[in-house]
MARTORTI-776304 format. One line per 8 residues: number of its first residue (from 0); for each residue y, x, z of C-alpha. Coordinates in Angstrom, 2 decimals. Example, Ala and Ser with C-alpha at 12.3 -4.5 7.8 and 13.67 -1.06 7.14 Angstrom:
0 = -4.50/12.30/7.80; -1.06/13.67/7.14
! end
This chain:
0 = 90.86/-60.11/5.49; 89.89/-56.05/5.56; 89.13/-56.52/9.13; 86.62/-59.49/8.57; 85.07/-57.59/5.48; 84.41/-54.76/7.82; 83.09/-56.49/10.41; 80.25/-58.09/7.64
8 = 79.34/-54.45/6.97; 78.80/-53.39/10.06; 76.80/-56.29/10.67; 74.50/-55.93/7.74; 74.03/-52.13/8.00; 72.90/-52.83/12.01; 69.29/-53.32/10.67; 69.25/-49.77/9.44
16 = 70.04/-48.20/11.81; 68.59/-50.76/14.85; 64.91/-49.49/16.13; 61.88/-51.86/15.99; 62.25/-54.81/18.75; 59.76/-55.31/21.25; 57.87/-58.50/21.97; 56.46/-58.13/24.86
24 = 53.82/-61.38/25.71; 51.65/-61.78/28.69; 48.43/-60.67/27.48; 45.31/-58.35/28.83; 42.43/-55.61/27.44; 39.13/-55.12/28.12; 38.30/-51.45/28.56; 35.08/-49.64/27.20
32 = 33.79/-49.99/30.73; 34.34/-53.62/30.63; 36.91/-53.72/33.26; 40.01/-56.74/32.38; 43.53/-54.99/32.84; 46.48/-57.80/32.82; 49.51/-57.21/31.75; 52.21/-57.74/29.10
40 = 51.07/-56.85/25.13; 54.16/-56.13/22.40; 53.00/-58.59/20.10; 54.13/-58.35/16.22; 53.10/-59.98/12.77; 51.22/-57.01/12.19; 50.53/-57.07/8.10; 47.18/-54.89/8.73
48 = 45.32/-55.19/11.77; 46.37/-52.89/14.30; 44.72/-49.51/15.58; 47.04/-48.87/18.35; 48.79/-51.60/21.00; 51.31/-50.86/23.79; 50.78/-52.32/27.07; 53.15/-53.08/30.51
56 = 51.70/-53.82/33.63; 55.44/-55.33/34.14; 57.45/-56.53/31.48; 60.42/-54.11/33.22; 58.36/-51.07/33.13; 60.40/-48.39/31.24; 57.47/-46.69/29.48; 54.70/-48.87/27.85
64 = 51.25/-47.31/27.71; 49.59/-46.99/24.50; 45.89/-48.16/23.79; 43.94/-47.40/20.74; 40.18/-48.24/19.07; 38.93/-45.57/21.20; 40.23/-46.85/24.55; 39.22/-50.42/24.77
72 = 36.86/-52.97/23.01; 38.55/-55.99/23.41; 42.48/-57.64/23.62; 44.11/-60.53/23.84; 48.02/-61.81/23.49; 48.81/-64.98/25.32; 46.28/-66.86/23.72; 48.39/-66.33/20.35
80 = 45.68/-63.65/18.86; 42.50/-61.96/20.19; 41.03/-58.94/18.71; 37.79/-57.28/18.78; 36.34/-53.80/18.09; 33.31/-53.76/15.76; 32.00/-51.18/13.56; 31.48/-52.35/10.31
88 = 31.26/-52.24/6.56; 34.69/-52.51/5.12; 34.55/-53.39/1.21; 36.47/-51.60/-0.61; 36.74/-53.28/-4.41; 39.86/-54.57/-5.49; 40.88/-58.95/-5.74; 44.48/-58.50/-6.74
96 = 43.97/-59.97/-10.64; 47.08/-57.70/-11.81; 44.99/-54.66/-10.74; 41.22/-55.40/-11.24; 38.97/-52.84/-12.11; 35.87/-52.95/-14.63; 32.85/-53.93/-13.74; 30.75/-55.22/-9.99
104 = 32.16/-52.56/-7.20; 29.68/-53.22/-4.29; 31.38/-49.95/-2.53; 32.12/-49.74/0.90; 33.00/-48.09/4.17; 31.78/-47.83/8.04; 34.61/-48.08/10.00; 35.62/-48.77/13.77
112 = 38.38/-51.50/13.71; 39.67/-54.25/15.72; 38.43/-57.60/13.97; 41.10/-60.87/14.96; 38.95/-63.40/16.21; 40.01/-66.55/14.25; 37.16/-68.27/16.20; 34.38/-67.85/18.36
120 = 32.30/-71.05/18.90; 28.93/-71.76/19.98; 27.16/-71.24/17.03; 29.33/-68.69/14.79; 32.61/-66.63/15.20; 35.29/-66.23/12.12; 36.78/-62.99/11.68; 39.68/-61.49/10.08
128 = 40.54/-57.95/8.51; 43.52/-56.59/6.81; 44.44/-53.38/5.02; 46.79/-51.86/2.64; 43.68/-53.30/-0.01; 43.34/-56.30/0.71; 42.32/-59.42/3.18; 38.66/-59.70/4.43
136 = 36.44/-62.32/6.38; 33.79/-61.92/8.64; 31.09/-64.17/10.31; 29.09/-63.27/13.24; 26.21/-65.68/14.82; 25.73/-66.36/18.43; 24.87/-64.45/20.83; 25.81/-60.94/19.91
144 = 28.10/-62.29/16.89; 27.63/-59.02/14.88; 30.31/-59.86/12.20; 28.96/-59.65/8.35; 31.62/-59.40/5.64; 31.86/-62.76/3.58; 31.20/-61.28/-0.13; 34.30/-62.26/-2.24
152 = 34.27/-60.72/-6.00; 36.34/-60.78/-8.69; 36.36/-58.11/-11.72; 36.85/-57.56/-15.37; 33.07/-58.11/-16.57; 31.79/-55.62/-19.49; 28.31/-57.89/-19.49; 30.20/-61.06/-21.02
160 = 29.21/-62.48/-24.02; 31.62/-61.29/-26.77; 33.43/-59.58/-24.29; 37.40/-58.63/-24.11; 40.06/-58.12/-22.05; 40.87/-60.12/-19.96; 37.58/-61.91/-18.79; 36.72/-62.12/-15.38
168 = 33.24/-62.56/-13.41; 34.28/-64.66/-9.71; 31.51/-64.13/-6.93; 31.97/-66.72/-4.64; 29.17/-65.49/-2.53; 30.91/-65.73/1.03; 30.35/-69.73/0.10; 26.57/-69.14/0.03
176 = 26.30/-67.44/3.00; 28.24/-70.13/5.09; 26.31/-72.60/3.22; 23.07/-71.09/4.89; 24.95/-71.11/7.46; 25.91/-75.01/8.27; 22.34/-75.56/6.96; 20.85/-73.67/9.57
184 = 22.84/-75.30/12.54; 22.06/-78.85/10.76; 26.43/-79.28/10.32; 25.73/-80.02/6.36; 26.83/-83.67/5.55; 28.95/-85.55/2.93; 32.29/-84.36/4.43; 31.53/-80.57/4.90
192 = 29.49/-81.09/1.18; 33.08/-82.26/-0.34; 34.97/-79.31/1.57; 32.46/-76.47/0.07; 33.34/-78.21/-3.78; 37.03/-77.62/-3.30; 37.35/-74.54/-0.40; 38.69/-70.94/-1.30
200 = 38.48/-67.23/0.09; 41.70/-68.47/2.59; 42.48/-68.99/6.26; 42.50/-72.61/6.46; 39.84/-72.95/3.95; 37.00/-70.77/5.84; 38.03/-71.84/9.26; 37.36/-75.47/8.31
208 = 34.26/-74.90/7.52; 33.64/-72.88/10.66; 35.02/-75.31/12.75; 32.44/-77.83/11.05; 29.50/-75.79/11.71; 30.28/-75.29/15.15; 30.92/-78.84/15.68; 34.56/-78.39/16.86
216 = 36.22/-81.99/17.02; 39.51/-82.92/14.95; 41.15/-83.54/18.02; 40.34/-80.23/19.66; 41.12/-78.07/15.78; 44.48/-79.88/15.50; 45.72/-78.34/19.22; 43.94/-74.99/18.23
224 = 44.17/-74.40/14.44; 47.05/-76.91/13.00; 50.24/-75.66/11.79; 52.45/-74.30/14.53; 55.32/-74.31/13.05; 58.83/-74.62/15.14; 61.86/-76.95/14.61; 65.14/-76.73/15.95
232 = 68.41/-79.18/14.96; 71.90/-77.48/15.31; 75.78/-78.38/14.83; 78.07/-75.76/14.22; 81.98/-75.54/13.56; 84.19/-73.19/12.26; 87.05/-71.77/10.93; 86.86/-71.47/6.96
240 = 89.51/-68.89/5.67; 89.39/-69.64/2.08; 91.64/-67.88/-1.06; 92.38/-69.36/-3.60; 93.90/-66.82/-6.83; 94.15/-66.77/-10.28; 93.03/-64.15/-13.01; 95.32/-61.72/-13.46
248 = 95.54/-62.71/-17.43; 96.14/-66.31/-16.71; 99.36/-67.88/-17.51; 99.65/-69.14/-14.00; 99.60/-65.41/-13.19; 101.64/-64.17/-15.53; 104.47/-66.76/-14.86; 104.18/-65.38/-11.68
256 = 102.10/-67.32/-9.62; 100.39/-66.15/-6.79; 97.06/-66.57/-4.00; 96.88/-68.66/-1.14; 95.00/-68.45/2.02; 94.45/-71.56/3.89; 92.74/-71.43/7.58; 91.23/-74.98/7.93
264 = 88.16/-76.27/9.45; 84.31/-76.60/8.35; 81.55/-78.47/9.89; 77.48/-77.51/9.53; 74.46/-79.36/10.75; 70.96/-78.03/9.58; 67.75/-77.41/10.42; 65.80/-74.18/11.00
272 = 62.21/-73.99/10.58; 60.50/-71.09/12.68; 56.78/-70.05/10.82; 55.93/-67.79/13.65; 57.53/-69.24/16.87; 55.06/-66.10/19.13; 57.38/-63.89/16.90; 60.65/-65.98/15.64
280 = 61.19/-62.94/13.86; 61.94/-65.38/10.23; 63.63/-68.32/10.16; 64.14/-70.71/6.78; 66.90/-72.75/7.34; 68.32/-75.84/5.17; 72.05/-76.67/6.19; 74.85/-79.08/4.90
288 = 78.31/-77.62/5.19; 81.38/-79.70/5.08; 84.73/-77.25/4.46; 88.20/-77.77/3.32; 90.32/-76.03/1.50; 94.72/-76.32/0.94; 96.31/-74.42/-1.97; 99.95/-74.52/-1.76
296 = 102.39/-72.04/-4.02; 106.05/-72.27/-4.78; 106.69/-69.37/-7.91; 110.01/-68.69/-10.23; 108.74/-69.07/-13.54; 109.63/-65.70/-15.10; 109.81/-67.53/-18.57; 111.93/-70.46/-19.72
304 = 113.24/-72.53/-17.89; 113.15/-70.19/-14.71; 112.11/-73.01/-12.60; 110.86/-73.06/-9.27; 107.40/-74.41/-9.76; 104.99/-76.05/-6.86; 101.27/-76.84/-7.31; 99.42/-77.88/-4.54
312 = 96.20/-79.73/-3.94; 93.31/-80.37/-1.31; 89.82/-79.14/-1.78; 86.56/-80.51/0.04; 83.26/-79.04/-0.45; 79.80/-80.24/0.54; 77.41/-77.59/0.03; 73.46/-77.83/0.88
320 = 72.44/-74.20/1.31; 69.00/-73.01/1.65; 68.66/-69.59/3.87; 66.80/-67.07/5.09; 67.30/-65.59/8.81; 66.03/-62.66/9.82; 66.17/-61.70/13.69; 66.02/-57.93/13.69
328 = 66.91/-58.15/17.11; 64.63/-60.32/18.50; 64.56/-61.13/22.82; 63.74/-64.27/24.27; 67.62/-64.99/25.44; 69.50/-62.95/22.86; 68.65/-62.91/19.08; 70.77/-61.09/16.68
336 = 70.77/-61.71/13.32; 71.18/-61.15/9.16; 70.60/-63.88/6.62; 71.24/-64.75/2.93; 71.23/-68.12/0.83; 72.32/-70.03/-2.04; 74.85/-72.59/-2.00; 74.88/-75.97/-4.20
344 = 78.56/-77.65/-3.82; 80.14/-80.55/-4.74; 84.23/-80.55/-4.80; 86.29/-83.17/-3.76; 90.36/-83.27/-4.60; 92.96/-84.92/-3.72; 96.81/-84.68/-3.22; 96.82/-82.86/-6.61
352 = 100.58/-81.76/-7.77; 102.13/-79.52/-10.35; 105.67/-79.41/-11.42; 109.24/-78.15/-10.45; 110.19/-77.97/-7.31; 113.49/-79.99/-7.48; 112.12/-83.25/-9.48; 115.52/-83.73/-10.96
360 = 115.42/-80.39/-13.05; 113.63/-80.33/-16.29; 110.37/-78.38/-16.71; 109.70/-78.27/-20.37; 106.66/-79.51/-20.51; 105.22/-76.60/-18.39; 103.71/-79.63/-15.49; 102.27/-82.30/-17.78
368 = 100.86/-79.86/-20.58; 98.52/-77.69/-18.34; 96.96/-79.95/-15.72; 94.27/-78.50/-13.37; 91.00/-79.19/-15.43; 89.19/-78.99/-11.85; 85.73/-78.04/-11.47; 83.17/-80.68/-9.79
376 = 80.55/-78.49/-8.82; 79.63/-75.13/-8.54; 76.92/-72.40/-6.90; 77.36/-69.61/-4.85; 75.71/-67.08/-2.91; 75.89/-67.09/1.18; 75.40/-63.76/3.34; 75.15/-64.12/7.41
384 = 75.25/-63.01/10.21; 75.42/-63.94/14.26; 74.24/-63.85/17.78; 72.48/-66.25/19.06; 72.34/-66.61/23.59; 70.06/-68.49/25.76; 68.61/-70.10/22.70; 71.33/-72.73/22.69
392 = 74.54/-71.07/21.54; 75.42/-69.19/18.31; 78.72/-67.35/17.02; 78.42/-66.50/13.57; 80.05/-65.48/10.59; 79.61/-66.35/6.50; 80.94/-65.11/3.51; 80.44/-67.09/0.09
400 = 80.87/-65.59/-3.16; 83.48/-66.76/-5.49; 83.31/-70.50/-7.01; 85.43/-71.95/-9.52; 88.25/-74.31/-8.89; 88.89/-74.57/-12.58; 87.68/-74.80/-15.49; 90.11/-72.38/-17.11
408 = 93.27/-73.83/-18.45; 96.77/-72.37/-17.56; 95.73/-71.81/-14.01; 91.95/-70.46/-14.41; 91.46/-70.42/-10.12; 88.59/-69.41/-8.56; 87.94/-69.85/-4.69; 86.27/-67.31/-1.94
416 = 85.38/-68.48/1.52; 84.40/-66.62/4.91; 84.02/-68.27/8.07; 83.67/-67.60/11.98; 81.96/-70.69/14.26; 80.30/-71.65/16.83; 76.90/-73.21/16.97; 74.42/-75.10/19.15
424 = 71.40/-75.65/19.25; 69.31/-78.91/20.11; 65.97/-77.46/21.13; 64.62/-73.79/22.32
! end
């Protein structure tokens, strides 16, 4: 058991010592002179718009080339994301409702940045810019598509009647801007009007409006902009190393009873949801697990009548375990991950026995007056780590925190479970 604990300890510490993993995808950059250079770009789930990218002419190149805003005016990563260089006004007011300022803030800065191109249609383009302060959207008209920020403000308004702390003003100027564009390009119909009524300052809503203004069909929209989450199904088999033990202060332990560890099979099947298949860093997992446990104990009573007692039972745990998985080493054919989850388990018991080993020996009522009082349901925390190879096979380890086997009484049993097993994934 000590070696298994060491394995989990090492696996969970690995991310702390690993450098950020590269994720090179086919792409190209456009230089300031207008030249196109094709190669591979290190693509990430950037929390903020990047200022520098790593580029390789060939994916096996040992040393990448760095391109900054000063070097290029555009880059595209395999059709998954595109960024264009612009000099634009960037609003500096806070829109996080937990940190609102008092009064209307129209401050801005002028900066040269990479704007993410969400859509560039025949009439208008929609861009995204994110930094540590907030998310901003921009719109630009053909033919130049020069960006202008879609304005959204929220603030505490001291000019409100009977002002008191917590009164807020919301300026949805972006809806007026887009409404004017929809009217200009004759895209305003009943359907788009209904969208305007419920639209928020969010990428899906704004993309929907811009698509209508660009006369993009439903089929084309679904193909380009619908959710691209990836699903895969898996099955796994493992050895369930299950340790059942009693509280040291419980009558069972004080009478001489000890713990027992069983090595029995466990089977699981589940579904992985990969929200962003382009990077594949994070996976959401739902798993159903069937794990067998067995308890067998023979012990000499330390009190009268000093019999040799036998305690035994079989337990089947059926668990639903939602999990979050993080692939900290994330290559196409090799992924090393850690994860955590929360298990909800229903227990089924069978073949239970408690009494003297010799049936001809009187137990003075110990066996009959102190039944197990089995616990039917409990929850636990799961920690897991593993490796996936070629998108098909996996090796994993799991650790479940303690669950209560009994509800108290004579035994006061708890159970801890560790598993080592193999996984097969259907669909890459």
